[in-house]
N, C-alpha and C positions, 0 to 999 in steps of 0.2 A: 451399629457397625456402620450407621450415617454420620457422626458423631464424629467419627475417628478422622472421614472422610473432611469435614468442614473440617476438624483441627489440620488436616495437612495442608486443606489449598488455602488456608490462612499460615499456613507457616511457610508456603513457595511464594502465595504476594509478597510479604514481607522481607526473604531472605534473600529473592533474587536481585529485586532491582538495588538493592545495599552491593551486591555481588558484581552489576555488571556497572557501576557508577566504577569501577575501579579498573577498569578497560579500555584502552583504547579506539571500542569500537561504544558509536552512539549509544544512547539509551533513551526513549518514549512510548507515549501512553497511546491506545487505543481502546476509545467510545463509540458502540451504537446502541440507536434505539429500532428496530424492526415492529411493523403493524404485515401481517399474512392475514387473507383472507381467502377459501377452499371456493369455487363454484363449482356444483358438482362433484365429481369423483378424478376428473382428471388437471382442470386448470386450477394456480393457482400464484394470486399477484401480491405483489407487498410490493410495501413503501422500508423506506430503512432514510435514515438521516445518521453522520459520522461525524466523531474529531479526531485529527492523530494530532500528536505534539514530541518535537525535537531535542538535541543539546541540549540532552539529559533531563529530557521533559521540561523543560524552563519555556520553551516556547512552541504557542501553536504553530502545527507544519499545514494543514489542511483542515477545512471546510467541505463535506461533502450531502448532494443526497440524489436517493436514487429509486427506478421506479421499474418493477421488473415481471416477468409474465412468464409462466415454465409447464409446461404440459407432459401430461404423462400419457405415452406411447405405449406402453408396457409396462409389466410390472417391473422388469426391471432396466427401465431404461425411459431418461428423461429427455426431454429439449429446454432451452430458456433462450430470451433476448433482455438483454435491460438499457439503462440509460442511465447516466451518471452526470450530475453538472458537479463542478470544483472547483474552487478557490484554493490554491496554491501558496504559500512561501514561497518564492523563490531568494536562493539565498545571495547572499553581498557577492560582489562579482572584481575581484581585481583585476586589469591587462595592461600586460608594456610591451609596449612595440618597441621595434626600432627602426631607421631612417638613416641611409646611407648618405651621407653630404660630398660632394667633391670638390675637393682644396686644388689640383693641380691639376689640373688636364692633363697638358702632356706628359707624367707620370703614374695618372691615375691614382692620385694616393688619393685614400676615402677615411672620413672619421663617422664614424654612427654614433647617433643622438637617439637617448631614449623619449619615448612618450607615458603617459601611464592616464587609463581610468577608471576613475573608482565607483560601480551602481549602489545603491546599498539596496537590501533585503526588497523585495515591495511583493505583493496578493498577484496571481494572474488566473480569471479563469479557464476552463480543459472543460473541452466535451466528449465522453467517452460510451462508447459502445456495444457491445459484444453480444458475442450468439454461442450459446453452448451443449454440449450433450452429455449426460453422465448413464454410466453404467454400471451398476453393483448386484452384489448377489449378498446374503448370511449364512453364515455357518458353523451353526451350534450359536453362541453368544456374540458372537464374530459378526461383525458386515462390511464390506469393503467394498469400495469402488472407485471412477475414474475419471474425472471430469478434464476433457476438451474446449476448451473455451479460446474464442479467436476475439481478442479484445483490437479497436480503433480507437484511438487518444485524438484530440481534437486542441491546439492550439490558438487562436484568436491572437493578431498582434497585439502589443500595447505598446503604448508609448511609457517616461520614465525617465525622471531625472540623472545625469549621472557628471560628475565628477571632471575635467577634462585638467590634466595637472601643468600638460606646456601651454596652456593659457587660462592657467588659475583662474576657473569661474565654472558655473554648474549651468548642462545646458540640459534640454529635453533629447531622449534619442529614440528610436524605436527597435522594439525587440519585433525580429519575424515571428510571423505562423511559424509554424511545426505543427507536421501528421509523424503518426507512428504508431503500425502496426506492431501485436502481437501476437503469439501463442503458445498461448497457459495452459500445461499438462498438470494437477493433481490427486494424488493417488492419497487415497484417507480410511484410516482401520478405525472401528467404532465397537465396544465392549460395552457391554448390558449387562450387571454386574446385580446378582441377584436379590432378588427383593429392595432393589435399592432404587432412590430420585436420582441418584447422579451417576452419566453416561462419560468414564474418558473416551478421548478419542489423538488420535494419532496423525500427519498427515505431512506432504514433501509435495513442495509445489516449484514445477517449474519455468521460466521464461525463457522461451526463442524465437528470436528473427534473426534470421540466418545463423547466432551467433548465441548460447549461455550465456542469460545476460543478468538474469540473478532465480536467486534460489533463495525456497525458507523452506523451515522448519519448523513443525506447528506442535506441541504440546497442550492438554486445553480438557476440562472436563466441563459434562453440559449440566444441569439443576433445574426438572419440570414439575411446578405445582397444577396438576388438574390439564393436563393436555391445552391448557391455553398461555402456560404462563411458563419458557424459558430462561433462565439464566444460563450466561455463560463466562467462562472465564479461562483465558488463554494463555502460556509465554511461546514466544516466536523469537528466530534467531536470524533473519535475513540479511543474507551473505551478495553484495552487489560489483560484478565486472565493473560499476561503472560506466558502461555502456550504456543506460536503458532511459527512456524520456523522462523520468522519476526524479533524473540524478543523487538517487537512494545513495546513503552511505551503509555502510555493513552498521548491523543495530539489534540488540535487544530488543524491542516489544515487549508488554504488559495490556492485553487484550484484557476488555470486561461491557459486558452488551449482554440487551433486554430484549425480548421476542414477545408479541401480544400475539396470540393466535385466533383470529375472531372465528 
């Protein structure tokens, strides 16, 4: 039975990227490595490293590292906190502005002159703090969970080069600091296949900050070896309304991960 699931996963990994490349949405990969350690019956501590790609997986879009802690309040409820340091690639940016120049004061006739500025892509640091509550229950071989996560992201001020078309020269410019609050709500369903190490799951996650910013739909599968090694593969479609602090595009994402449990 396990051989059938391995063939199915390989088929998805090969088919989905080639299928989405023909679409207008972006395609990227996400890789992560996690180490976690239980401390007693209630505490779990974790560390994670992650890399993401974009631009049809041709460009690295993010490096990040995260430290987290989780506390089991009851059998069905957990609380968690985390800090993540990210290095994000900001996209190339072209801005066109117009300025009105009056040529006749008596008739108030005016003409418009266009000014353009271009800034190449660059990496910037972001600090992210989060706190979450996760509740769940099981029904037969199905497990259901709901996670509510408050997330705060701060991007410090950054200096970068900009090309001024009006003056035909490069110049240093400051990108202002920015902070962003968002509530992330994720509902997930897991299924325990009898006599099989593969556990499929699916979830939907909503990003809200006064309005719906982004939606993620994910289907994936985990493979466990002796309870200490967990491999994870998933496909995700991300729908962005263009208002999130990530400035994400609508994207198809393939994720691969590994977790070691001490």
